[in-house]
N, C-alpha and C positions, 0 to 999 in steps of 0.2 A: 339589144343586148348582144355582146359578142359571144359566139358559140351557141346561140339558141336558134334552132331552126324556125322558119316562118310558121310552120304548122303548130308549133307549141305556143306561139304568141297570138294565134287567132283567138278571138273571143268565143266562148262557148255558148253564150246566150245574149239576146238582144231584146230591148223593149219594142213595142209595136211602133213607136215613133222612129226608132233607129232602123227597123226593118223597112219602113216606108221610105226613109231617106236613102238607104242603101240600094233598094230594089227599084225605086221609082214608082212603086204601087201606092195607091192611096190608103190612108188609114181605114176609111170606110170599107174598101174592098178587103183588106186584111181582116178586119173584125167580122165581115160577112163570111169569109172563108173559114175563120175559126168557129163561128157559130154553126156552120153547116158541117163541120168536122173535116173539111178538106185540108186545113192547115192546123197542125197540132201545136199545142202550147202547154205550159205548166203554169199553175197559179202559185205565186209566192206572196202570201198575204193577200192583198187586194189587187196585186199587179199580175198581168199576163206576161209571161216571158216566153219568147220563141227561141228554141235552141238551134244550133247549127244543124243538128240532125233533122229537126222539123223542117227547116228550110230546104235541105237537100231532098228530103222525101217529097215535099210539096212541088218543087220544080221538076223532079223526076216524073211525077204523075202528070204534071201539066205538059211535059214534053212528049209523052206517049199517046 
């Protein structure tokens, strides 16, 4: 879209499958990290949705 900054067009949330594809991490690892509380998520109905903020926090903790 002309005139729209890239930050505004980023998605705010992703499915577990999308996060696995984007990061290269396995679904099993992501579910394990969510189960242990290391990776935050929100539930929308029966789905688990991982927000951009959850991903940023997860990788910030992993890097330290």
